[in-house]
C-alpha positions in Angstrom: -7.3 23.1 -48.9 -3.7 23.6 -47.6 -5.0 25.4 -44.6 -7.6 22.8 -43.9 -4.9 20.0 -44.1 -2.6 22.0 -41.9 -5.4 22.5 -39.4 -6.1 18.7 -39.3 -2.4 17.9 -39.0 -2.0 20.3 -36.1 -5.2 18.9 -34.4 -3.9 15.4 -34.7 -0.4 16.4 -33.5 -2.0 18.1 -30.5 -3.9 15.0 -29.5 -1.3 12.3 -30.4 2.1 13.9 -29.4 1.3 14.4 -25.7 0.4 10.7 -25.4 3.9 9.7 -26.7 5.7 12.0 -24.3 3.6 11.2 -21.3 3.3 13.7 -18.5 4.8 14.1 -15.1 1.6 12.8 -13.4 1.8 9.5 -15.3 5.5 9.1 -14.4 4.7 10.0 -10.8 1.8 7.5 -10.7 4.2 4.8 -12.0 6.7 5.7 -9.3 4.1 5.7 -6.5 2.9 2.3 -7.7 6.4 0.9 -7.8 7.2 2.4 -4.4 4.0 1.0 -2.8 5.0 -2.5 -4.0 8.6 -2.1 -2.7 7.3 -0.9 0.6 4.8 -3.7 1.1 7.4 -6.4 0.2 10.1 -4.8 2.4 7.9 -4.3 5.4 6.9 -7.9 5.2 10.3 -9.5 4.6 12.0 -9.5 8.0 13.7 -11.6 10.5 13.7 -9.9 13.9 16.9 -11.7 14.8 18.6 -9.4 12.2 17.0 -6.0 12.8 19.7 -3.9 11.3 19.2 -5.4 7.8 15.5 -4.7 8.1 15.9 -1.1 9.3 18.4 -0.4 6.5 16.0 -1.6 3.8 13.0 0.3 5.3 14.9 3.5 5.8 15.3 4.2 2.1 11.5 4.0 1.7 10.3 6.3 4.5 10.3 10.0 5.1 12.9 11.0 7.8 10.1 11.8 10.3 8.2 8.5 9.6 11.5 6.5 9.9 11.8 7.8 13.5 8.3 6.5 14.2 9.2 3.2 12.5 12.4 2.9 14.7 10.4 3.4 17.9 7.8 0.8 16.9 10.5 -1.6 15.7 12.5 -1.3 18.9 9.4 -1.8 21.0 8.5 -5.0 19.0 12.1 -6.3 19.4 11.9 -5.7 23.2 8.6 -7.7 23.5 9.9 -10.5 21.3 13.2 -10.7 23.4 11.2 -10.5 26.7 9.0 -13.4 25.6 11.9 -15.3 23.9 10.1 -15.4 20.5 11.6 -15.4 17.1 9.5 -13.8 14.4 10.0 -13.9 10.6 7.9 -12.8 7.7 8.5 -13.4 4.0 7.1 -14.6 0.8 5.3 -11.3 0.3 3.3 -11.2 -3.0 1.6 -8.0 -4.2 -1.9 -8.8 -5.5 -2.8 -5.3 -6.7 -2.1 -1.6 -6.3 -4.3 1.4 -7.0 -3.2 5.0 -6.8 -6.1 6.7 -5.0 -5.0 10.3 -5.3 -1.9 12.1 -6.5 -0.7 15.7 -6.9 2.7 17.3 -7.3 4.0 16.5 -3.8 1.6 13.9 -2.2 -0.1 10.7 -3.1 -2.2 7.9 -1.6 -2.3 4.3 -2.8 -4.0 1.1 -1.7 -1.9 -2.0 -1.9 -3.2 -5.6 -1.4 -0.7 -8.3 -0.7 -0.2 -11.6 1.0 2.7 -12.6 3.2 3.5 -15.5 5.6 4.6 -15.0 9.2 6.3 -17.6 11.2 7.5 -17.9 14.8 9.6 -20.5 16.6 6.6 -20.7 19.1 4.1 -21.7 16.3 4.2 -25.0 14.5 2.7 -23.6 11.3 3.5 -20.6 9.2 0.5 -18.4 9.0 -0.4 -16.9 5.7 -1.7 -13.4 6.0 -3.7 -11.1 3.7 -3.0 -7.4 4.0 -4.6 -4.3 2.7 -2.8 -1.0 3.3 -3.5 2.6 2.6 -0.2 4.3 2.1 0.5 8.0 2.1 3.4 9.3 0.1 5.3 12.6 0.2 7.6 13.7 -2.6 10.8 14.5 -0.9 13.8 15.8 -3.0 12.1 14.3 -6.1 11.6 10.9 -4.6 8.3 9.4 -3.4 8.6 8.3 0.2 6.1 6.7 2.6 4.9 9.3 5.1 2.4 7.0 6.9 0.4 3.8 6.3 -2.6 2.1 7.9 -4.3 -1.2 7.5 -7.7 -1.3 5.8 -10.1 -4.1 6.1 -10.8 -6.5 3.3 -14.2 -6.8 1.7 -14.7 -10.0 3.6 -13.9 -8.4 7.0 -16.5 -5.7 6.3 -19.4 -8.0 5.5 -21.9 -8.0 8.4 -22.9 -11.2 10.1 -26.3 -12.7 9.3 -29.1 -10.3 10.3 -31.2 -11.2 13.3 -34.9 -11.1 12.6 -36.8 -8.5 14.5 -39.8 -9.6 16.7 -41.9 -6.9 15.0 -42.3 -6.6 11.3 -41.0 -3.5 9.5 -43.4 -1.3 7.6 -44.7 -3.0 4.5 -42.9 -6.2 5.5 -46.1 -8.2 6.3 -46.8 -9.2 2.7 -50.1 -7.2 2.4 
């Protein structure tokens, strides 16, 4: 009886205790989710008339190699805006949802959906935008940093247009 009780107690402890302590993967998943949110908001809260502030905020979120790419793209954007005498701002970023698609000990991928508004001194109206990004992370010195990201289409953007009827019926499509 004592052995049976001890066995049940050990079985319960083996199932319950790990859920209290959590595991590294759960902590990493939470960190990746938090970092994806931070990145989406930071990337979409900018005023190109103050590029140094923007770069400073973004630098803490990117791997060193990806930050170099970001700088090159950011500087090219600034040149185009200056050449065309356009002021560009973005803000009011709101994360709608985040899903960690994959994760292991040193890399992860997440999908983040968010809305932001973009305004320009050349446009009369602020344009709301809906974004969906796939973000890759690398764990660098114990910290999850963005190593790349790409836009992914929304469900609405992937829906095909109305099909055009064919001039010849398909097999079995004549109702007989």
